[in-house]
Biotite code that builds the C-alpha atoms (Angstrom):
import biotite.structure as struc

atoms = struc.array([
    struc.Atom([207.212, 34.746, 194.833], chain_id="A", res_id=1, res_name="MET", atom_name="CA", element="C"),
    struc.Atom([206.341, 34.121, 198.472], chain_id="A", res_id=2, res_name="LYS", atom_name="CA", element="C"),
    struc.Atom([202.870, 32.983, 199.379], chain_id="A", res_id=3, res_name="ASP", atom_name="CA", element="C"),
    struc.Atom([202.543, 35.371, 202.356], chain_id="A", res_id=4, res_name="ILE", atom_name="CA", element="C"),
    struc.Atom([204.337, 38.747, 202.450], chain_id="A", res_id=5, res_name="ILE", atom_name="CA", element="C"),
    struc.Atom([204.111, 40.615, 205.739], chain_id="A", res_id=6, res_name="PHE", atom_name="CA", element="C"),
    struc.Atom([205.141, 44.273, 206.094], chain_id="A", res_id=7, res_name="LEU", atom_name="CA", element="C"),
    struc.Atom([205.696, 45.251, 209.715], chain_id="A", res_id=8, res_name="LEU", atom_name="CA", element="C"),
    struc.Atom([206.372, 48.648, 211.227], chain_id="A", res_id=9, res_name="GLY", atom_name="CA", element="C"),
    struc.Atom([205.126, 51.348, 213.530], chain_id="A", res_id=10, res_name="LEU", atom_name="CA", element="C"),
    struc.Atom([202.029, 53.422, 212.769], chain_id="A", res_id=11, res_name="ALA", atom_name="CA", element="C"),
    struc.Atom([202.801, 55.950, 210.103], chain_id="A", res_id=12, res_name="GLY", atom_name="CA", element="C"),
    struc.Atom([205.911, 54.119, 208.905], chain_id="A", res_id=13, res_name="ALA", atom_name="CA", element="C"),
    struc.Atom([204.567, 53.698, 205.367], chain_id="A", res_id=14, res_name="GLY", atom_name="CA", element="C"),
    struc.Atom([203.416, 50.071, 205.461], chain_id="A", res_id=15, res_name="LYS", atom_name="CA", element="C"),
    struc.Atom([200.123, 50.693, 203.762], chain_id="A", res_id=16, res_name="THR", atom_name="CA", element="C"),
    struc.Atom([201.570, 52.923, 200.985], chain_id="A", res_id=17, res_name="THR", atom_name="CA", element="C"),
    struc.Atom([204.416, 50.433, 200.383], chain_id="A", res_id=18, res_name="THR", atom_name="CA", element="C"),
    struc.Atom([201.943, 47.469, 200.429], chain_id="A", res_id=19, res_name="SER", atom_name="CA", element="C"),
    struc.Atom([199.534, 49.018, 197.941], chain_id="A", res_id=20, res_name="ARG", atom_name="CA", element="C"),
    struc.Atom([202.304, 49.731, 195.460], chain_id="A", res_id=21, res_name="ILE", atom_name="CA", element="C"),
    struc.Atom([203.716, 46.236, 195.990], chain_id="A", res_id=22, res_name="LEU", atom_name="CA", element="C"),
    struc.Atom([200.279, 44.743, 195.353], chain_id="A", res_id=23, res_name="VAL", atom_name="CA", element="C"),
    struc.Atom([199.965, 46.744, 192.067], chain_id="A", res_id=24, res_name="ALA", atom_name="CA", element="C"),
    struc.Atom([203.363, 45.388, 190.999], chain_id="A", res_id=25, res_name="ASN", atom_name="CA", element="C"),
    struc.Atom([202.404, 41.776, 191.866], chain_id="A", res_id=26, res_name="ILE", atom_name="CA", element="C"),
    struc.Atom([199.071, 42.202, 190.006], chain_id="A", res_id=27, res_name="GLU", atom_name="CA", element="C"),
    struc.Atom([200.949, 43.317, 186.938], chain_id="A", res_id=28, res_name="LYS", atom_name="CA", element="C"),
    struc.Atom([203.346, 40.339, 187.138], chain_id="A", res_id=29, res_name="GLU", atom_name="CA", element="C"),
    struc.Atom([200.338, 38.028, 187.330], chain_id="A", res_id=30, res_name="ILE", atom_name="CA", element="C"),
    struc.Atom([198.537, 39.708, 184.430], chain_id="A", res_id=31, res_name="ALA", atom_name="CA", element="C"),
    struc.Atom([201.746, 39.537, 182.340], chain_id="A", res_id=32, res_name="ASP", atom_name="CA", element="C"),
    struc.Atom([202.051, 35.818, 183.031], chain_id="A", res_id=33, res_name="GLY", atom_name="CA", element="C"),
    struc.Atom([205.309, 36.286, 184.867], chain_id="A", res_id=34, res_name="LYS", atom_name="CA", element="C"),
    struc.Atom([203.839, 35.009, 188.111], chain_id="A", res_id=35, res_name="LEU", atom_name="CA", element="C"),
    struc.Atom([201.478, 32.151, 188.695], chain_id="A", res_id=36, res_name="GLU", atom_name="CA", element="C"),
    struc.Atom([198.727, 32.831, 191.199], chain_id="A", res_id=37, res_name="ALA", atom_name="CA", element="C"),
    struc.Atom([194.948, 33.295, 191.230], chain_id="A", res_id=38, res_name="LYS", atom_name="CA", element="C"),
    struc.Atom([195.545, 36.889, 192.348], chain_id="A", res_id=39, res_name="GLY", atom_name="CA", element="C"),
    struc.Atom([196.907, 38.923, 195.161], chain_id="A", res_id=40, res_name="VAL", atom_name="CA", element="C"),
    struc.Atom([195.009, 39.919, 198.297], chain_id="A", res_id=41, res_name="ILE", atom_name="CA", element="C"),
    struc.Atom([195.934, 42.777, 200.523], chain_id="A", res_id=42, res_name="TYR", atom_name="CA", element="C"),
    struc.Atom([195.084, 42.693, 204.221], chain_id="A", res_id=43, res_name="LEU", atom_name="CA", element="C"),
    struc.Atom([195.603, 46.094, 205.818], chain_id="A", res_id=44, res_name="ASP", atom_name="CA", element="C"),
    struc.Atom([196.145, 46.207, 209.542], chain_id="A", res_id=45, res_name="GLY", atom_name="CA", element="C"),
    struc.Atom([193.730, 49.070, 210.180], chain_id="A", res_id=46, res_name="ASP", atom_name="CA", element="C"),
    struc.Atom([190.997, 47.578, 208.008], chain_id="A", res_id=47, res_name="GLU", atom_name="CA", element="C"),
    struc.Atom([191.485, 44.156, 209.627], chain_id="A", res_id=48, res_name="PHE", atom_name="CA", element="C"),
    struc.Atom([191.122, 45.674, 213.068], chain_id="A", res_id=49, res_name="ARG", atom_name="CA", element="C"),
    struc.Atom([187.974, 47.516, 211.917], chain_id="A", res_id=50, res_name="ASP", atom_name="CA", element="C"),
    struc.Atom([186.511, 44.197, 210.751], chain_id="A", res_id=51, res_name="ALA", atom_name="CA", element="C"),
    struc.Atom([187.469, 42.101, 213.766], chain_id="A", res_id=52, res_name="PHE", atom_name="CA", element="C"),
    struc.Atom([188.775, 44.542, 216.344], chain_id="A", res_id=53, res_name="GLY", atom_name="CA", element="C"),
    struc.Atom([185.548, 44.836, 218.337], chain_id="A", res_id=54, res_name="GLY", atom_name="CA", element="C"),
    struc.Atom([186.610, 41.576, 219.940], chain_id="A", res_id=55, res_name="PHE", atom_name="CA", element="C"),
    struc.Atom([190.141, 42.693, 220.774], chain_id="A", res_id=56, res_name="PHE", atom_name="CA", element="C"),
    struc.Atom([191.567, 45.481, 222.958], chain_id="A", res_id=57, res_name="SER", atom_name="CA", element="C"),
    struc.Atom([194.740, 47.477, 222.269], chain_id="A", res_id=58, res_name="TYR", atom_name="CA", element="C"),
    struc.Atom([196.649, 45.593, 225.036], chain_id="A", res_id=59, res_name="GLU", atom_name="CA", element="C"),
    struc.Atom([199.711, 43.574, 223.909], chain_id="A", res_id=60, res_name="ARG", atom_name="CA", element="C"),
    struc.Atom([198.100, 40.180, 224.280], chain_id="A", res_id=61, res_name="GLU", atom_name="CA", element="C"),
    struc.Atom([195.024, 41.130, 222.226], chain_id="A", res_id=62, res_name="ASP", atom_name="CA", element="C"),
    struc.Atom([197.220, 42.752, 219.595], chain_id="A", res_id=63, res_name="ARG", atom_name="CA", element="C"),
    struc.Atom([199.148, 39.489, 219.228], chain_id="A", res_id=64, res_name="ILE", atom_name="CA", element="C"),
    struc.Atom([195.883, 37.448, 219.091], chain_id="A", res_id=65, res_name="LYS", atom_name="CA", element="C"),
    struc.Atom([194.531, 39.716, 216.344], chain_id="A", res_id=66, res_name="LEU", atom_name="CA", element="C"),
    struc.Atom([197.807, 39.490, 214.369], chain_id="A", res_id=67, res_name="ALA", atom_name="CA", element="C"),
    struc.Atom([197.767, 35.702, 214.612], chain_id="A", res_id=68, res_name="LEU", atom_name="CA", element="C"),
    struc.Atom([194.169, 35.658, 213.453], chain_id="A", res_id=69, res_name="LEU", atom_name="CA", element="C"),
    struc.Atom([195.326, 37.637, 210.386], chain_id="A", res_id=70, res_name="LYS", atom_name="CA", element="C"),
    struc.Atom([198.154, 35.226, 209.686], chain_id="A", res_id=71, res_name="ILE", atom_name="CA", element="C"),
    struc.Atom([195.758, 32.285, 209.926], chain_id="A", res_id=72, res_name="ARG", atom_name="CA", element="C"),
    struc.Atom([193.373, 33.969, 207.501], chain_id="A", res_id=73, res_name="LEU", atom_name="CA", element="C"),
    struc.Atom([196.337, 34.660, 205.222], chain_id="A", res_id=74, res_name="SER", atom_name="CA", element="C"),
    struc.Atom([197.223, 30.981, 205.315], chain_id="A", res_id=75, res_name="VAL", atom_name="CA", element="C"),
    struc.Atom([193.668, 29.946, 204.413], chain_id="A", res_id=76, res_name="ALA", atom_name="CA", element="C"),
    struc.Atom([193.686, 32.331, 201.442], chain_id="A", res_id=77, res_name="LEU", atom_name="CA", element="C"),
    struc.Atom([197.201, 31.396, 200.315], chain_id="A", res_id=78, res_name="ALA", atom_name="CA", element="C"),
    struc.Atom([196.256, 27.682, 200.302], chain_id="A", res_id=79, res_name="LYS", atom_name="CA", element="C"),
    struc.Atom([193.620, 28.635, 197.690], chain_id="A", res_id=80, res_name="GLN", atom_name="CA", element="C"),
    struc.Atom([196.309, 29.969, 195.375], chain_id="A", res_id=81, res_name="GLY", atom_name="CA", element="C"),
    struc.Atom([196.486, 33.636, 196.278], chain_id="A", res_id=82, res_name="TYR", atom_name="CA", element="C"),
    struc.Atom([199.542, 35.671, 197.142], chain_id="A", res_id=83, res_name="ILE", atom_name="CA", element="C"),
    struc.Atom([198.848, 37.537, 200.367], chain_id="A", res_id=84, res_name="ILE", atom_name="CA", element="C"),
    struc.Atom([200.327, 40.910, 201.171], chain_id="A", res_id=85, res_name="VAL", atom_name="CA", element="C"),
    struc.Atom([199.595, 41.965, 204.737], chain_id="A", res_id=86, res_name="SER", atom_name="CA", element="C"),
    struc.Atom([200.654, 44.984, 206.778], chain_id="A", res_id=87, res_name="SER", atom_name="CA", element="C"),
    struc.Atom([200.478, 45.747, 210.485], chain_id="A", res_id=88, res_name="GLY", atom_name="CA", element="C"),
    struc.Atom([202.250, 46.875, 213.540], chain_id="A", res_id=89, res_name="ILE", atom_name="CA", element="C"),
    struc.Atom([202.653, 43.369, 215.072], chain_id="A", res_id=90, res_name="ASN", atom_name="CA", element="C"),
    struc.Atom([206.136, 44.137, 216.452], chain_id="A", res_id=91, res_name="LEU", atom_name="CA", element="C"),
    struc.Atom([206.322, 41.364, 218.983], chain_id="A", res_id=92, res_name="TYR", atom_name="CA", element="C"),
    struc.Atom([208.672, 38.313, 219.184], chain_id="A", res_id=93, res_name="ASN", atom_name="CA", element="C"),
    struc.Atom([205.682, 36.081, 219.910], chain_id="A", res_id=94, res_name="GLU", atom_name="CA", element="C"),
    struc.Atom([204.134, 37.046, 216.602], chain_id="A", res_id=95, res_name="PHE", atom_name="CA", element="C"),
    struc.Atom([207.304, 36.665, 214.517], chain_id="A", res_id=96, res_name="TYR", atom_name="CA", element="C"),
    struc.Atom([207.934, 33.157, 215.759], chain_id="A", res_id=97, res_name="LYS", atom_name="CA", element="C"),
    struc.Atom([204.315, 31.959, 215.573], chain_id="A", res_id=98, res_name="GLU", atom_name="CA", element="C"),
    struc.Atom([203.687, 33.480, 212.106], chain_id="A", res_id=99, res_name="ALA", atom_name="CA", element="C"),
    struc.Atom([206.700, 31.643, 210.625], chain_id="A", res_id=100, res_name="ARG", atom_name="CA", element="C"),
    struc.Atom([205.733, 28.424, 212.382], chain_id="A", res_id=101, res_name="GLN", atom_name="CA", element="C"),
    struc.Atom([202.092, 28.608, 211.156], chain_id="A", res_id=102, res_name="ILE", atom_name="CA", element="C"),
    struc.Atom([203.201, 29.200, 207.563], chain_id="A", res_id=103, res_name="CYS", atom_name="CA", element="C"),
    struc.Atom([205.880, 26.438, 207.745], chain_id="A", res_id=104, res_name="THR", atom_name="CA", element="C"),
    struc.Atom([203.348, 23.952, 209.090], chain_id="A", res_id=105, res_name="GLN", atom_name="CA", element="C"),
    struc.Atom([201.025, 24.816, 206.157], chain_id="A", res_id=106, res_name="ALA", atom_name="CA", element="C"),
    struc.Atom([203.879, 24.351, 203.650], chain_id="A", res_id=107, res_name="ASN", atom_name="CA", element="C"),
    struc.Atom([203.664, 28.026, 202.681], chain_id="A", res_id=108, res_name="LEU", atom_name="CA", element="C"),
    struc.Atom([206.466, 30.548, 202.140], chain_id="A", res_id=109, res_name="LYS", atom_name="CA", element="C"),
    struc.Atom([206.572, 33.514, 204.441], chain_id="A", res_id=110, res_name="TYR", atom_name="CA", element="C"),
    struc.Atom([208.434, 36.756, 203.816], chain_id="A", res_id=111, res_name="PHE", atom_name="CA", element="C"),
    struc.Atom([208.799, 39.370, 206.542], chain_id="A", res_id=112, res_name="GLU", atom_name="CA", element="C"),
    struc.Atom([209.756, 42.949, 205.675], chain_id="A", res_id=113, res_name="CYS", atom_name="CA", element="C"),
    struc.Atom([210.363, 45.470, 208.456], chain_id="A", res_id=114, res_name="TYR", atom_name="CA", element="C"),
    struc.Atom([209.555, 49.029, 207.437], chain_id="A", res_id=115, res_name="VAL", atom_name="CA", element="C"),
    struc.Atom([211.871, 51.092, 209.710], chain_id="A", res_id=116, res_name="ARG", atom_name="CA", element="C"),
    struc.Atom([211.077, 54.726, 210.341], chain_id="A", res_id=117, res_name="CYS", atom_name="CA", element="C"),
    struc.Atom([212.645, 57.227, 212.767], chain_id="A", res_id=118, res_name="SER", atom_name="CA", element="C"),
    struc.Atom([210.527, 58.632, 215.563], chain_id="A", res_id=119, res_name="PHE", atom_name="CA", element="C"),
    struc.Atom([211.295, 62.138, 214.252], chain_id="A", res_id=120, res_name="GLU", atom_name="CA", element="C"),
    struc.Atom([209.655, 61.185, 210.965], chain_id="A", res_id=121, res_name="GLU", atom_name="CA", element="C"),
    struc.Atom([206.770, 59.357, 212.655], chain_id="A", res_id=122, res_name="LEU", atom_name="CA", element="C"),
    struc.Atom([205.949, 62.484, 214.620], chain_id="A", res_id=123, res_name="PHE", atom_name="CA", element="C"),
    struc.Atom([205.920, 64.510, 211.422], chain_id="A", res_id=124, res_name="LYS", atom_name="CA", element="C"),
    struc.Atom([203.589, 61.983, 209.756], chain_id="A", res_id=125, res_name="ARG", atom_name="CA", element="C"),
    struc.Atom([201.337, 61.616, 212.788], chain_id="A", res_id=126, res_name="ASP", atom_name="CA", element="C"),
    struc.Atom([198.021, 61.767, 210.797], chain_id="A", res_id=127, res_name="GLN", atom_name="CA", element="C"),
    struc.Atom([196.001, 60.071, 213.538], chain_id="A", res_id=128, res_name="LYS", atom_name="CA", element="C"),
    struc.Atom([197.528, 62.053, 216.373], chain_id="A", res_id=129, res_name="GLY", atom_name="CA", element="C"),
    struc.Atom([198.711, 58.831, 218.046], chain_id="A", res_id=130, res_name="LEU", atom_name="CA", element="C"),
    struc.Atom([202.233, 59.921, 218.906], chain_id="A", res_id=131, res_name="TYR", atom_name="CA", element="C"),
    struc.Atom([201.327, 63.439, 220.008], chain_id="A", res_id=132, res_name="SER", atom_name="CA", element="C"),
    struc.Atom([198.418, 62.018, 221.996], chain_id="A", res_id=133, res_name="GLY", atom_name="CA", element="C"),
    struc.Atom([200.655, 59.478, 223.710], chain_id="A", res_id=134, res_name="ALA", atom_name="CA", element="C"),
    struc.Atom([203.293, 62.103, 224.396], chain_id="A", res_id=135, res_name="GLN", atom_name="CA", element="C"),
    struc.Atom([200.603, 64.263, 226.066], chain_id="A", res_id=136, res_name="ASN", atom_name="CA", element="C"),
    struc.Atom([199.263, 61.319, 227.982], chain_id="A", res_id=137, res_name="GLY", atom_name="CA", element="C"),
    struc.Atom([195.870, 61.554, 226.244], chain_id="A", res_id=138, res_name="LYS", atom_name="CA", element="C"),
    struc.Atom([196.239, 58.206, 224.438], chain_id="A", res_id=139, res_name="ILE", atom_name="CA", element="C"),
    struc.Atom([197.372, 54.941, 225.933], chain_id="A", res_id=140, res_name="LYS", atom_name="CA", element="C"),
    struc.Atom([198.644, 51.678, 224.419], chain_id="A", res_id=141, res_name="ASN", atom_name="CA", element="C"),
    struc.Atom([200.510, 53.333, 221.517], chain_id="A", res_id=142, res_name="VAL", atom_name="CA", element="C"),
    struc.Atom([203.051, 50.866, 220.188], chain_id="A", res_id=143, res_name="VAL", atom_name="CA", element="C"),
    struc.Atom([206.520, 52.363, 220.285], chain_id="A", res_id=144, res_name="GLY", atom_name="CA", element="C"),
    struc.Atom([205.560, 54.934, 222.885], chain_id="A", res_id=145, res_name="MET", atom_name="CA", element="C"),
    struc.Atom([204.083, 53.464, 226.114], chain_id="A", res_id=146, res_name="ASP", atom_name="CA", element="C"),
    struc.Atom([204.102, 49.973, 224.640], chain_id="A", res_id=147, res_name="MET", atom_name="CA", element="C"),
    struc.Atom([207.592, 48.650, 223.855], chain_id="A", res_id=148, res_name="PRO", atom_name="CA", element="C"),
    struc.Atom([208.285, 46.851, 220.608], chain_id="A", res_id=149, res_name="ILE", atom_name="CA", element="C"),
    struc.Atom([210.512, 43.956, 219.674], chain_id="A", res_id=150, res_name="ASP", atom_name="CA", element="C"),
    struc.Atom([212.305, 44.950, 216.475], chain_id="A", res_id=151, res_name="GLU", atom_name="CA", element="C"),
    struc.Atom([212.405, 41.938, 214.184], chain_id="A", res_id=152, res_name="PRO", atom_name="CA", element="C"),
    struc.Atom([215.889, 40.523, 214.157], chain_id="A", res_id=153, res_name="ILE", atom_name="CA", element="C"),
    struc.Atom([215.120, 37.772, 211.634], chain_id="A", res_id=154, res_name="TYR", atom_name="CA", element="C"),
    struc.Atom([213.212, 39.849, 209.053], chain_id="A", res_id=155, res_name="ALA", atom_name="CA", element="C"),
    struc.Atom([213.902, 38.774, 205.483], chain_id="A", res_id=156, res_name="ASP", atom_name="CA", element="C"),
    struc.Atom([214.382, 42.413, 204.580], chain_id="A", res_id=157, res_name="LEU", atom_name="CA", element="C"),
    struc.Atom([214.559, 45.802, 206.390], chain_id="A", res_id=158, res_name="VAL", atom_name="CA", element="C"),
    struc.Atom([213.693, 48.913, 204.414], chain_id="A", res_id=159, res_name="ILE", atom_name="CA", element="C"),
    struc.Atom([213.976, 52.556, 205.423], chain_id="A", res_id=160, res_name="ASP", atom_name="CA", element="C"),
    struc.Atom([210.680, 54.365, 204.938], chain_id="A", res_id=161, res_name="SER", atom_name="CA", element="C"),
    struc.Atom([212.585, 57.655, 204.484], chain_id="A", res_id=162, res_name="ASN", atom_name="CA", element="C"),
    struc.Atom([214.156, 56.211, 201.282], chain_id="A", res_id=163, res_name="ALA", atom_name="CA", element="C"),
    struc.Atom([212.625, 56.432, 197.791], chain_id="A", res_id=164, res_name="ASN", atom_name="CA", element="C"),
    struc.Atom([209.494, 54.260, 197.780], chain_id="A", res_id=165, res_name="ILE", atom_name="CA", element="C"),
    struc.Atom([210.043, 52.945, 194.254], chain_id="A", res_id=166, res_name="GLU", atom_name="CA", element="C"),
    struc.Atom([213.572, 51.860, 195.300], chain_id="A", res_id=167, res_name="GLU", atom_name="CA", element="C"),
    struc.Atom([212.106, 50.134, 198.365], chain_id="A", res_id=168, res_name="ASN", atom_name="CA", element="C"),
    struc.Atom([209.556, 48.303, 196.200], chain_id="A", res_id=169, res_name="ILE", atom_name="CA", element="C"),
    struc.Atom([212.329, 47.145, 193.861], chain_id="A", res_id=170, res_name="GLN", atom_name="CA", element="C"),
    struc.Atom([214.354, 45.950, 196.871], chain_id="A", res_id=171, res_name="MET", atom_name="CA", element="C"),
    struc.Atom([211.346, 43.957, 198.121], chain_id="A", res_id=172, res_name="ILE", atom_name="CA", element="C"),
    struc.Atom([210.629, 42.439, 194.662], chain_id="A", res_id=173, res_name="ILE", atom_name="CA", element="C"),
    struc.Atom([214.310, 41.598, 194.121], chain_id="A", res_id=174, res_name="SER", atom_name="CA", element="C"),
    struc.Atom([214.572, 39.888, 197.514], chain_id="A", res_id=175, res_name="LYS", atom_name="CA", element="C"),
    struc.Atom([211.307, 38.014, 196.899], chain_id="A", res_id=176, res_name="LEU", atom_name="CA", element="C"),
    struc.Atom([212.548, 36.715, 193.558], chain_id="A", res_id=177, res_name="LYS", atom_name="CA", element="C"),
    struc.Atom([215.904, 35.830, 195.057], chain_id="A", res_id=178, res_name="GLU", atom_name="CA", element="C"),
    struc.Atom([214.267, 33.728, 197.780], chain_id="A", res_id=179, res_name="GLN", atom_name="CA", element="C"),
    struc.Atom([211.861, 31.832, 195.388], chain_id="A", res_id=180, res_name="LYS", atom_name="CA", element="C"),
])
């Protein structure tokens, strides 16, 4: 199993839901003795921003800095024997490259999963009103709307968030085991 598993995608793509189910599966593998780790830690993008976001704006540069802070924290925790599952928007080439480099330098395995979701579906799921707010000009700095993204071209796995979530989880677990 990889030391650091990062699920990336736009707001509302299903990263948090997928991550939480993935964490439960990893916890079971650890409890059953099928996986060796002290435990699994989940770092949610929204919760991480709530904890440290007061120091960072929603501009591209600050989003990248915050994402790199999260990867550095992930490295520190993984070095202590934990498997880290992290989710966030972080759809920038600068992040992809730096995240892999930081993990490689720390002799840790890094797995990147892109949770792809159509804009039609994102607008349907728009719980926070981000997309409708951006479309109406009321909200600025919405990634994927007025802030362009860099789709990850070197992701270890791309899943479709419109697909069955259990099938997506099995695809992630299979790919993780395959890349041991």
